[in-house]
N, C-alpha and C positions, 0 to 999 in steps of 0.2 A: 648125840642129838639127831633126830630123824629129819630127813629131807621132806619139805612140803611139796606136794604134787599139785600143780594148778588144775583147777576144774576144766572140763571140756568147754564150758561157756567162756572161761577166761582165755583159753587157747584160741577159740574161734574169734573172740574180740581182738586179740593181739594180731591175728592173721588177716583180719579184714583190711581191704585196700582203702586208703583215705579217698573221700569223694573227689578231692582235687586231682588225684592221679587217674581217675576213671577215663577222662577224655584221651589221655595218652595211650591207654590200653584199648579202648573201644573204637576210636576213630579209625585206626588202621584195620581193625577187624571188620568194621562196617564196610570199608572200601573193598576188602577181599570178598566179602559176601556179595556185594553188589556186582563185582567183577565176575564171580562164579555164576550168579543167576543171570546176568546180562549175556554172557557168552553162551550159556546153555540155552536160553530162550531164543536167541538168534538162530541157533542150529535147529532147535525144536520146531520153530515156525517154518523155517526153510525146508525141512524134510517132512515134518508131520502133515503140513497142508497138502502136498501132492499125494501122500499116501491116503489121506482122507478122501480126496477127490477120486482117486482110483478105486477105493473101496465103494464109494457111493455109486459110481457110474458102472462098475462091473457087476453090481448086484442086480437082481431082477428089476426091470423097468428103467435101468440106467442107460446112458448114452451108448455105451459099448459093453453090453452084457457078456460076461464070461465066467460061468459058474466055477470052473476049475481054478482059475487064477484067483478069483474072489475068495474061494475057500482056503487056499494056501495062504494068501496074504492076511486074511482075517485070523487064521490060526496063529500066524507069527505074531500079529499084534496082540492077540489074547495071551500068548506066552509072556510077552514083554510086560503086560499089565498084571500078570498073576503073581510075580515074585515081589515080596516085600523089599523095600529099598535096601535095608541093611543086609539081607541075604544076597541080593543081586550084587551089591558092592563087594561083598566078600568073595562071591563066586567067580567074579571076573577079574580078580587081582592079577592073574598072569596076563590076561589080555590088556588090562590097563597098563601094566609095566611094559608090554610089547609096544603099545601105541605111544606112550609118553616117556618111556625110559625110567619111570619112577612110580611108586605107589603111594606117595605122600605129596601134599601140596595142592594148589588150585588145579593144575593141569590133570592131576590124577583124579580129582573129584569131578571134573567136567565129564569124563568118560561115562561113569555109571549114571550120573545125573541125566546126561543126554539120552542114554539108552532107556532110562526109566521114563523120561519126559516125552519122547517121540510117540510111543504107542498111546500114551494117555491123551496127548493133545490130538492125535489122529482120530481117536474114538469120539472126542468131544466135537471136533469139526464135522465128522461124519454124521453125528446126531443132529448138528445144526443144519446140515444140508438136507437131511431127511425132512426137516420141518418146513422147508421151502415148498409151497404148494406145487404139485406137478403141473398145474395149469400154466405156471410161469415158464417152466421149461418147455412145455408144449407150444406156448405162444412164441418163444424164441426160435424153436425148431421151424414153426410154420412161417416165420418171417425170413427164413433162409440163413440163419446164423450158423457159422461153423461150430464144431464141437468146442474149440477153444473159446470162441466168443460166448457161447452158451454157458460154459463153466465160469467164465470171468464175470459176466454181467447177470445172467439169470440165476445162477447158483450162488457163487461166492458173494456177488454184489448184494443179493437179497438177504443173505445170511450174516452180513457184517455185524449187526448188533449182537446176535447170538454168539458169533465167533469171538467178539471182544469179551463177552461174558465168560466164555470158555478160556480165553487167554488169561483173564484175571485169575480164575481158579487154578490154572496150570502154574502161573507165576508164584502164587502163594504156596503151592505144593513144592516148587523148587526152592523157595526160601526155607521150608521145613527140611527138605532133603539136604540143603547146604549145612544146616545145623547138625544133622546126623553125620554128614561127611566130616565134620570136625573131629569125630572120634578116631579117624585114621590120620589125623594130623594135616587135614586139608586147609587149615587156617579158617579165618572168618569168625563169626560170632559163636558158632558151635564149639570151635576149638577153645576159645577163651572161656566159655561156660564150663566145659569139661575140665580143662587144665587148671584154671585159676579158681573157678567157682566150686566145682564138685570135688576134685582131688585135693585141693588145699583148704576146703571147708570155708571158703570166703563167701559169706552170705551177701556182702555188698556187691561183689562182682556178679554173683548168681542172679540177684534181683535186678541188677542193671541190664544184664543180657536178656532176661525175660521181658522186661519193659521195652527194650530196644526192638526185639523181635515182634512184640505186639504192635509197636508203633509202625514198623515196616509193613506188616500185613494190613494194618488199618489204612495206611497211605495208598497201598496198591489197590485195596478194595474200593476206596472212595474214588480213586482215579478211574478204575475200571467202570464203576457205576456211572460216573460223569460221562465217559466216552459212550457207553451204551445209550444213555439218555440223548446225547448229541446226535447219534446216528439212527435213532428210532424216530420216524416221522411224527407219529401222534404225540410222543413225549416231547419232541422238540417244539411242536406247536404250542403245547401247554406252557413250556418255559417262556 
C-alpha cells in the first residue's frame, strides 16, 4: 500500500502559525527593531550633522572654505553612500566582530547600519543647508555672530523643517536596513520574516511581518510630516 504524500498547500497550511500566537512572536521582534533603529539614529544624528555642517562650510562660499579637506571628506561620504547595504554588511564582518565581539545580534547590526546611515544623513543635511538663502548667513555675519552662532541659528535653525524631512527619510531607510540585517541573525522583524516566514513557508508570519513593517513606516512618515508642518512658519499659520 503506497504512502500518501501531502500536497505543498497542505504542508504550508499545517506550518502556518495560529493568529493567537503571532503577538508572542512579533512583539519581541518589534522591540528589537525599535532598539536597533533607535540606537542607530541617535549615533547617525550625532555624527552625521557635524559632518554635514563641515561639508557645507568647507565648500566654496562657506564660513571656512578649504577645498582640499572638503574634497577628501566628500569623497569619504560618497564611498559610504555607494555600497549597497547588504554588500557593506558582508564586507565589514571582521570590523564588526572586532568592535562588538560578535557578528550576530543587535550589536552586530548597529555597526553596518550606522556606517550606512551616517553618510546618507550627512548628504541630506548638507542639501538642506544649501537651500538656506545665503542672505540669511550674510545677515548673521554682518550682525557680528560667531561661526558657531551662525551655524546654530542662521544655518541649522533655518533648515530645521527640511532636516526633519531628511530625518524621516533616513529613519525609514534604517527600518529597511534592520530588516535586511535580520538575514545575519540580527533579530527584529527581518529575522522573524526570514526564519519563520520564508524558510518555514509560513505565510501567516510573512504577511504579518510585511504589514507590521508597513505600519512602522507609515507611523514614522506621518510623524515626520507633522513635525515638518509644525516647524514650517507658513504651514503652522494655516493650521
